[in-house]
N, C-alpha and C positions, 0 to 999 in steps of 0.2 A: 602757571606752568611754560609761559613763555620763553624766560631765562634756561629753566631744565632741560626744554627741545633745544637749544639755542646749543647749547651745551653738547648736548646727545651729538648733536649735526657736527660739531665740531673736531668729536673725538671720533668718531663713524668714519670721516673720510681722514684720518691718521691715521686707523686700524689699517681702514681698508688698503692704505697703502704699506703700511708692515706687511711683508711676509709673512709674519711669526702667526698671523691670525687665520692666512687661509694653510697651511702648512698642520698647526693643531688642531683647525676646528674642518678641513674640509679634505686635504689631503691624506694625511696619517690614517683619520678613519676608513678612509674612502679605500686605501688602499687596505690595510689592515683585516677590513670585511670582505673586501676580494680574496685576498689571500684563503681568508677559513674558508670563502666560498669553492676555491676552486679543489681546495683541500677534503674539504670533510661537508662540499654540499651535497653530492649525491649518496651519502654514504648510508644516510636513515630513511632513504625514501624507496617507497614501495618497489621503483623501478629496477633499484639493485638488490631485492631477494632472490635469488636467483634459485629457484629449489630443484636439484638432480635427483630423480629417482627413478630403478629401474624396477626392471618386475623379467623373475626366472620364471617360465611355467613350466613346470616338467612335469604335470600333470594332464593336463588336456583336457578335463573333465567341464561339464558345465558350469561346478562350483569354481572353479580356478579361473574359466574366461571370466565371469561375473567380477572379481577383481578387474580385470583387464579393461572393463567397458567403464567402470568407475575413474581410473585413473587416465584412462581415454577421455573420458568428460572431462574431469580438471585440468588437462591439457589443454583441451579445446577452450576452456573457461578462462587461460593462460596461468594457471595457479601455478601450473608446475610443467617440466618440460621432463617427458617418458622417453624410456630409455628399454625397449625386448631384448629378451639376450636368449639364446636358445640354449647354454648353460653356465654354470656355474663360473667356470676359468676366463669365459666370455664376457661374464659383471666382472668378477677381480680385476681385468685388463682396466678395462676400461675406470674402475674407482680408483685402482693409482694412478691415471694417467687425468681423470677429469675430476675426482672427487666428488660426493652427491655420497647414496642410499642405494640398494637396491633390495627389494623380497623376494622369499625362494619360496616356492608353492610346490611343495617334492611330491613327487610321483606318489598317487594312493592316496592322497587329500580327500577328494569326491567320492571315493569308495568308504572313508574312516567316517566323511559327515552323512554320510548316508546308514552305514550300519551304528552311528554311535559312538566310536570309537574314538579314543582320544589323539591328537594331531597335534603338531607344533607348527611355526610358522618363523621361521628363521629371517631375520631383518641384521643388513650387514652396512655398516656406513662408514665413513672416510672419517679419521679424527679429528681434520681441520675441516668439516660440516657438519655440526651439533647440531644445525637447526631441522636439513634434508632429512638427515639421521632419528633426528625428534620426527617429524611431519611422517616417514614413512613406516615408522614402529605405531605413532597414533593410528592411524590405516590399517598397520594391521591388527593392531588388536581389537579394532572396531568391525574387519570381517571376520578375524575368529569369534565373536562376540556373538556375530547373528547368527554365524554356522551352528554355534552352541545353545544358542534359541531354536533356532529349528532344529538341532537331536531332542533339546527339552521336549517338545511340544508332537513330535513322534514318541515318545519314553514315555509321556501323560496319556498318549493316545490309547498305548498297549495297554497301558496301569489300566486302563477305562475296559480294557476286551474288546476293542476296535484294534486286530491289527491288521495295520493296512498295509495295500499290497503292494510292488515294486512299481509299480505305475503313479499311483497314488503319493509313492514318496519320491519320483523323477519328477510327479507336477509340482510339488510342494515347492521343490529345489531351482525347478523352471520359475514359480511364481516368485520366489524371493528372488531368483535374482535375476529379473525382472524390475522390481521393484526399487523406485528411485534413490538416491543414497538419504542417510538420514542427515547427514551434514548438509552445509553448503556454505563457501565462503562469500560474503559480502563486505558491500564496502556502505559502512555507516558511521554518520559523522559523530564524534563522542558530545555528549553534554557538556564535559568539562575540555576546554578549547584548549590548543597547544601549538607554538608558530611550529613553521617547518627550520630546514636546518636554514636554508638560504638566511630569510627572513631574521631568524632566532639571531645572527649572528652581526648582521646589517643593523638591527634592533640595536643589541648590544655595544656595538662600537660609537653607534652616534651618542648613547647615555652616556656610554664613556667618560668621550671624549665632549663630550657638553660642557659639564665643570671646567675641564680648561679653557674651554672656550667663555663662559662670562666671568672669569676671574679678570680677562681683560679688562675689563671694566670698572668694576669695584674694586681692586688695587692701585686705577690711575691714580686716585685719591692720594694713595699712599705715593706715588710716582712724582706726582705734582709737587707733594709737600717737599720731597725731600728736592726738585730740581730749584725749588722759588717758585714756581708757577702762583701754587696755588695760593697765597699770600696775597701776591697783586687781584688773583680772583675774587677773595675776597673780603678786599678793599675794594673796591666796585660795590654797583649796590646791588647786590644779588645776593639774596639770603640762605645760610648752608643749608635749607631744604631744597631750595632752589640746585644749589650742590649735588647734595647727597641723590636729588632723584635726577639729575642730569646722568650720571654715573650708571642709576640702577636701570633707565632707559637705555643706556648702551650697553649694557652685559646684557638685557632681554632682546637689543636687535639682533647684535653681534649671536647669541645663541637660537634665534629663528631663523636667520640666512642660514646659520650650518646647518641646524635638523633640515629646515625645508631642501637644501642643495643637497644632501644625503638621500635625503627619502627618497627624490626623483631623479638620482643618481642609480643608487641601489635594484631602484626598480623596474631603470633602464637593461642594467648591467646584470643583476644578478636575478633579477625572474624575482625580487622580493614581494611576498604579498604583503601588504602591512591595513589592510582594512579597508571598511568603510571609510569615506573622505571626511565626514563632521567630526567622529570618531577620532581619528588620529590628530587629527587640529586640536579638537582639545583637548587631548592627553602633551599633545606636544606644548601648549601654551604654557598647560599647568605646570609641568616637566622644564622647562625653562624658568618660571618664576620661584619652583623651592630649589633650581641647584645657585640661582642669582643667590635667593636670601639664604642659603648654607656658606656661601663665597663672602657674601657680604659681611657675616659673623666672624669668618676667618680673617677676611681687610683690616674688621674692626678690631680684632684683638692682637694684632699682628704689630709691630714697632717697624717694620723699614716694608719696602716694596718688594725686594729678596724673600725677607722670612714668611711672607705671607705667599710669594709663588712657592716656596718650598713647602708649608703646610698646605698648602690648598690642592697641590700633589698631593702627599701623602693620604692627605685624609679622601680625596675623589680615589685614589689608589684602592686604600682599604673600602669604601663605599661600593665602589662598583663591585671588588672580589666577594664583599660579603651579597651584595646585590644579584648576584647572578649572573652577569653582564658575558664572561666569557664560557662557563658551562653554568647547568643550573647548579642550587644548592641548597640539598635535604631534597628530601620525598614526605608526599604526605603531611602530617602531624607534628611531624621530629622536630628537635630544639632549633639545628637551622635553617628550617625552613620557616619557622616561624621567627627567628631573630633577624631574618629578610628581610621582612618590612618594617624593618626599623627604618631601612633606605629608600630614600627617591626611587634608588632604580631597580629593586622588585616591586613597584608599584608599577611603575611604566611600563617596565617587560608582561605583569601581569595584565595591566590593562589591556595592550597590545594579541594578548594569548585571546582575552573574550571576547575579540572582537571578530579574530581569526575564523575564517573556514566560513564565511554569510551571514554572521552573528550581524543582530544589528547594534548602530550606533550606540545604544541607550546601555550595550552594557561595559561600554566603557566607564560612566559616573563615579560605580564606587573607588577607581584606582583614580580618577579623577579629583575626587573628592579627601580623598587619602595624601593627592601631590597638593592641593589648597590650603593643607590643614597643614604639611609641612611650611608651604610657602610661612602662611600665619604665624608662626610660629617662631620661625628664623626670620623673617622680614620682619619684624615686631623686633626682637633680638635687635639685628642688625641697623636697624634705622635706627632705632634710639644710639645706640654707641657707636655709629659715623656721626649723628651729631654732636655729640661728646667732644668724638677727635678735632671735629674742627674749632671746637671751642678751646681747644690746649696751645 
């Protein structure tokens, strides 16, 4: 291994002096990840979901006021922004200007609820605020269902021959109004982990450009063969195994440097949350090994350095797109979702998702195992083919 490490050390110094490594391995993925962060970083966060719900209470009864209390409680929790209006015209004017949705409680709603008569609760929403409209409709539907349940209890009581007095009906309505809502908005950690937008784009760009970075090492065999330095290297008392191992060590070192810098930089610049350090380290090491192995096969089958670089770029783009580095591919168990797991990219992203949100580092082990399987299969093929290439 002494000769292999010397070859890798010599090539590493040359690659560090080469601007192409910094451009392809660090600057480009970091710049793209930061651009995605600026454009999409806050699109899917909870803070960006602004629910504007208005209330027009034209009834003013205890029944209608109970809905106002529920909405005020939701506003106090930060779930939605509540606006109260004196009439429908004012609510419509606010809707035209700010969007959102509003609920109308018509006059006579409380009396209809007590007397068991039919009633309606109109909901008006802006076409550009579908989420607020759906939330307002759900709240109005739940409120109407609560009134109907109260009416049913009154009808049942009358059917049993016990006619309630107006005081009893009023007491029932007051009791129903004072009860806590039957629903609550809570923050619950999902069993199936999912990366936030910033971390997703940071990880996607890192593993996508990893395949371009590691090829600087294994493709070096073809470059040296074209320049004639490989013949002089093989003429020295150095085995073919040491040459191949030296190029593999170089690829692994470049990939590890690139990934480490990107993880630290995106954590500082983009607030990317990669997860437990041990789990991330295992995923990075396994991912770099898998990328080196696949690019080694490409270098072994190509006839020139330019051909290997071009073929490697095509394969890297195809695997990156299929692996979901730019956007998730497929959902659940559909065909594309299953097909994506034929790529190391998908397993790397899945491993990070599994350890996100405070999960233990051991949750990354299945993805690490899959990446090591890629390494075993492609690494064995690359090792054999590169050894043969040196003997020709």
